[in-house]
C-alpha positions as CSV (number, residue, x, y, z in Angstrom):
1,M,20.3,-22.4,-2.4
2,L,17.6,-20.1,-1.0
3,D,20.2,-17.8,0.7
4,N,21.3,-16.6,-2.8
5,D,17.8,-16.0,-4.1
6,P,16.9,-12.2,-3.8
7,L,13.2,-12.9,-3.8
8,W,13.6,-15.3,-0.9
9,K,15.4,-12.5,1.0
10,L,12.5,-10.2,0.3
11,R,9.7,-12.7,1.1
12,H,8.6,-10.9,4.3
13,A,8.5,-7.5,2.5
14,L,6.6,-9.0,-0.5
15,A,4.1,-10.8,1.6
16,G,3.5,-7.7,3.9
17,L,3.2,-5.4,0.9
18,A,0.8,-7.8,-0.9
19,L,-1.5,-8.0,2.2
20,A,-1.3,-4.3,2.8
21,L,-2.1,-3.6,-0.8
22,L,-5.1,-6.0,-0.6
23,A,-6.3,-4.1,2.5
24,S,-5.7,-0.8,0.8
25,V,-7.8,-1.8,-2.2
26,L,-10.7,-2.5,0.2
27,L,-10.1,0.8,2.1
28,A,-10.0,2.7,-1.2
29,A,-13.4,1.2,-2.2
30,Y,-15.0,2.3,1.1
31,A,-13.3,5.7,1.0
32,G,-14.3,6.2,-2.7
33,A,-17.9,5.5,-1.9
34,F,-17.8,7.8,1.1
35,L,-16.2,10.7,-0.7
36,A,-18.4,10.3,-3.8
37,D,-21.5,10.4,-1.5
38,L,-20.2,13.7,-0.1
39,F,-20.3,15.3,-3.5
40,G,-23.4,13.8,-4.9
41,D,-23.7,10.1,-5.4
42,S,-23.2,9.2,-9.0
43,Y,-21.5,6.1,-10.4
44,G,-19.1,8.1,-12.6
45,R,-17.9,10.1,-9.6
46,R,-17.5,7.0,-7.5
47,V,-15.4,5.3,-10.1
48,A,-13.2,8.4,-10.6
49,V,-12.6,8.8,-6.8
50,Y,-11.9,5.1,-6.5
51,S,-9.5,5.1,-9.5
52,A,-7.6,8.1,-8.1
53,L,-7.2,6.4,-4.7
54,L,-6.0,3.2,-6.4
55,V,-3.4,5.1,-8.4
56,Y,-2.3,6.8,-5.2
57,V,-2.0,3.5,-3.3
58,L,-0.2,1.7,-6.2
59,A,2.3,4.6,-6.4
60,G,2.7,4.2,-2.6
61,A,3.4,0.5,-3.0
62,V,6.2,1.2,-5.5
63,V,7.7,3.9,-3.4
64,L,7.4,1.8,-0.2
65,F,8.9,-1.3,-1.8
66,M,11.9,0.6,-3.3
67,K,12.7,2.5,-0.1
68,V,12.0,0.0,2.6
69,A,11.7,-3.6,1.3
70,Q,15.4,-4.4,1.2
71,H,15.8,-3.5,4.9
72,E,12.8,-5.6,6.0
73,K,14.0,-8.7,7.7
74,R,11.4,-9.3,10.5
75,P,8.8,-12.0,10.1
76,L,5.3,-11.1,9.0
77,S,2.8,-10.3,11.7
78,A,-0.5,-8.5,12.0
79,G,1.2,-5.4,13.4
80,R,3.7,-5.4,10.5
81,V,0.9,-5.6,7.9
82,L,-0.9,-2.8,9.7
83,L,2.3,-0.7,9.5
84,W,2.7,-1.5,5.8
85,T,-0.9,-0.5,5.2
86,V,-0.6,2.8,7.0
87,S,2.7,3.4,5.2
88,L,1.0,2.8,1.8
89,W,-1.4,5.7,2.6
90,A,1.3,8.0,4.0
91,W,3.9,7.4,1.3
92,P,4.6,11.1,0.5
93,A,6.1,11.5,4.0
94,L,8.3,8.5,3.3
95,L,9.3,9.9,-0.1
96,K,10.3,13.2,1.5
97,S,12.5,11.5,4.1
98,R,16.2,11.4,3.3
99,R,16.9,8.0,4.8
């Protein structure tokens, strides 16, 4: 029964992407605070930078899932989550690849 379920087949990719997205939200918060501090610390600037980083990471999650998830068959590990996290931030390179 589980062999025919498409979500079950994508369970490793979904879990890896969810954990990478969680880590990326935290990284975006720290990066947003750091970048806002570089240009004068104001709450509005911090929110704008954080929001832009979140939109960037969410777009990366969509691109990464559509391009890579169906091929992901390996079990979840810390190294895989780290790779997914780095891929979320480097998604334009993935989008440009023709694979």
